[in-house]
C-alpha positions, -999 to +999 in steps of 0.1 A: -002+001-001+034+026+005+046+015-025+011+026-045+003+052-025+039+066-033+036+060-071+000+077-072+013+107-055+042+106-081+020+105-109+030+068-121+001+042-135+011+021-106+045+002-093+068-020-116+058-057-099+087-075-108+119-060-087+139-072-118+124-046-139+124-024-118+169-018-108+176-031-145+147-025-174+161+000-196+135-001-224+126+033-217+159+042-223+161+025-254+129+035-266+138+074-257+165+070-281+151+055-308+124+081-313+153+106-312+170+084-338+140+088-358+131+128-353+173+127-366+168+106-396+139+132-405+161+162-403+187+148-420+165+144-451+151+175-447+191+186-447+201+167-474+170+178-493+176+220-482+214+212-489+210+202-529+180+226-535+204+256-523+231+242-547+239+261-582+226+231-602+190+231-589+191+267-573+154+265-563+161+279-527+184+305-510+192+301-480+193+331-450+224+341-441+214+336-406+217+298-409+246+293-439+281+308-440+309+314-467+336+298-474+367+299-463+383+298-500+353+308-520+339+339-509+309+333-534+302+302-523+272+299-494+276+269-470+240+249-461+262+246-422+224+240-406+217+213-431+245+198-433+250+196-389+211+180-393+223+153-417+258+150-394+231+149-359+210+117-371+248+094-375+252+104-336+219+096-326+219+062-344+255+054-327+238+064-293+212+042-307+231+009-313+257+019-283+230+012-262+212-018-272+248-033-276+252-026-236+220-041-229+218-075-254+250-094-234+239-083-196+226-112-171+191-104-152+197-079-124+213-046-124+249-047-141+278-012-136+271-015-171+237+000-172+256+033-156+262+037-199+226+046-204+226+075-191+255+100-209+240+083-246+203+097-234+214+131-221+236+135-256+211+128-280+187+147-260+211+183-255+221+178-291+184+171-304+174+201-287+200+221-296+191+211-335+153+218-335+154+255-339+178+264-360+167+236-384+131+249-379+149+287-386+161+275-419+128+263-430+112+292-420+131+319-437+142+300-471+138+324-498+126+298-527+133+305-568+096+300-581+103+310-617+136+283-616+111+256-599+083+264-624+107+257-654+121+229-637+087+213-632+078+195-662+117+184-675+127+145-672+091+141-686+073+148-654+041+153-674+036+115-694+012+098-662-009+128-677-011+113-710-022+081-696-050+094-675-059+113-705-069+080-724-081+063-690-109+090-695-113+079-730-121+041-718-089+028-722-074+001-696-047+016-680-019-005-690-028+002-724-023+034-716+004+033-692+026+021-724+012+049-746+028+068-724+062+054-725+056+051-766+054+093-766+085+096-741+105+074-766+095+094-795+105+123-778+138+111-766+144+097-804+139+132-816+147+158-790+113+166-780+095+171-750+060+165-745+040+191-754+055+194-787+052+161-804+028+160-834-009+150-837+013+122-861+034+116-839+010+110-805-015+086-829+013+065-831+018+062-797-023+053-797-053+060-824-073+081-795-046+105-791-044+142-801-035+174-800-062+178-774-039+158-753-017+187-749-046+208-728-036+185-698+003+186-706+007+219-678+022+213-649-007+234-634-031+214-648-015+182-634-015+195-600-049+213-604-060+175-617-058+159-584-084+164-562-089+136-542-077+136-506-039+140-500-041+149-536-020+177-551-044+208-560-051+237-539-077+226-518-067+193-512-035+208-499-050+234-475-075+205-459-039+185-453-024+217-439-055+225-417-056+188-402-019+195-394-026+224-377-053+210-359-025+175-352-001+199-337-023+219-315-035+187-303+000+175-295+011+208-279-018+206-258-004+175-242+032+181-242+014+213-219-011+193-199+022+166-193+043+196-184+020+207-154+016+175-142+055+173-139+057+205-127+029+198-097+044+164-081+080+181-082+060+209-062+053+187-034 
């Protein structure tokens, strides 16, 4: 009863029923390190995208000076420091998780002094994640996107070929055949050095009898984007719905964090 009362006053759901678990279980540390590692992986992927988009070759994004530095040898170069650090920290998080799991995997039951190694890995991961979150958020929110350059790049690589397949499907052609016809159009373009919207009617009909110049009306980036009206699609209304739903989820999570923080503060004041 004393243990149950103590657990209740401390805000715990109950007591640990097994004494070995009570002194040697570190699953919660491993789980925390996994969550941090997974967050780190997502941040690393953001860092990779921002590093690529800000290169001269892509030219899609311009990083704010507050989140980048000049090169030590090339004054015209802007290094995406925060993006690169986001990639690098992911390796550290994964390393800490792997290190703890390696410690745990060979231990006999009950407490072993090896378990003191859980502190360094956990504290290091928490501190570095907290260190990383704010600058990554700042980098993302302050980035300027070169919309004209992105718009010109969007149709390259025959990215609108699927629109040809969808065009034929709307005419009653089975998708497998429509897909093959779209591929044939791409081959014609590659052979003749053309883009899809430059195909003649004769070339279109050589890929499929039902293809004509009216297909050119759907071979636009804006048309392709607007045409995806299903839930989680790319149309403006679909994206707005996704943003609103995400905002609701974030608000719910923020409320949960605030409530849990208040509970913890209350327990610490006892």
